[in-house]
C-alpha atoms as one frame of an Amber mdcrd trajectory, in Angstrom:
protein
   4.947  12.752  16.067   2.303  15.436  16.190   2.634  18.439  13.906   1.990
  21.940  15.141  -0.438  24.183  13.290   2.453  25.995  11.585   4.009  22.681
  10.516   0.638  21.545   9.162   0.289  24.770   7.178   3.815  24.402   5.787
   3.092  20.788   4.854  -0.201  21.769   3.209   1.456  24.611   1.280   4.195
  22.243   0.119   1.579  19.787  -1.050  -0.387  22.500  -2.836   2.759  23.735
  -4.594   3.676  20.200  -5.613   0.163  19.606  -6.945   0.320  22.896  -8.852
   3.630  21.915 -10.457   2.376  18.452 -11.421  -0.797  19.978 -12.873   1.266
  22.462 -14.903   3.554  19.663 -16.104   0.543  17.675 -17.321  -0.852  20.743
 -19.031   2.496  21.413 -20.730   2.814  17.935 -22.247  -0.832  17.382 -23.177
  -1.687  17.843 -26.851  -5.302  18.680 -27.642  -5.136  17.249 -31.156  -4.974
  13.678 -29.827  -7.307  11.508 -27.764  -6.621  10.221 -24.260  -6.649   6.543
 -23.329  -8.543   5.169 -20.335  -5.265   4.776 -18.416  -1.509   4.633 -18.994
  -1.439   0.878 -19.590  -4.080   1.237 -22.309  -2.127   4.100 -23.876   1.038
   1.990 -23.962  -0.890  -0.946 -25.416  -2.255   1.393 -28.112   1.257   2.668
 -28.905   2.583  -0.902 -29.121  -0.220  -1.827 -31.519   0.737   1.119 -33.732
   4.425   0.261 -33.582   3.680  -3.322 -34.589   2.297  -2.032 -37.900   5.724
  -0.634 -38.825   8.363  -2.375 -40.889  10.609  -4.586 -38.735  13.598  -2.280
 -39.205  11.574   0.701 -37.938  10.225  -0.883 -34.756  13.330  -0.562 -32.576
  13.505   3.185 -33.117   9.803   3.618 -32.363   9.980   1.513 -29.174  13.072
   3.456 -28.116  11.365   6.813 -28.674   8.248   5.713 -26.768  10.204   4.489
 -23.769  12.532   7.494 -23.674   9.393   9.642 -23.389   7.883   7.406 -20.689
  11.135   7.328 -18.693  11.433  11.112 -18.948   7.839  11.619 -17.765   8.487
   9.271 -14.818  11.689  11.111 -13.925   9.978  14.490 -14.138   7.094  13.322
 -11.944   9.551  12.084  -9.324  11.358  15.433  -9.472   8.139  17.420  -9.169
   6.869  15.361  -6.266  10.311  15.314  -4.652  10.065  11.572  -4.218  13.096
   9.580  -5.234  12.278   6.333  -3.521  13.680   2.964  -4.375  10.991   0.578
  -5.600  10.669  -3.153  -6.245  13.847  -3.738  -8.272  15.948  -1.074  -6.574
  15.520   1.503  -9.339  14.148   4.927  -8.577
């Protein structure tokens, strides 16, 4: 299927708007007081290392809080990019 010039412009504008919303989302959740890890996996590894220093009875709450935040960020990114695709294990 070949897109017309108007369809291409509409697609490009949709992409630009999506990128703008994702950029704003990142800006809204970023906190300048803290460092940034090399990538998300390294950030999670760092969080796990910190959680492992807690008392055993405190770890479950910390892991829960971390993963609620990660799940919420993932959900918001899917919403912003308007992609709600099923992946590997059938979860969106």
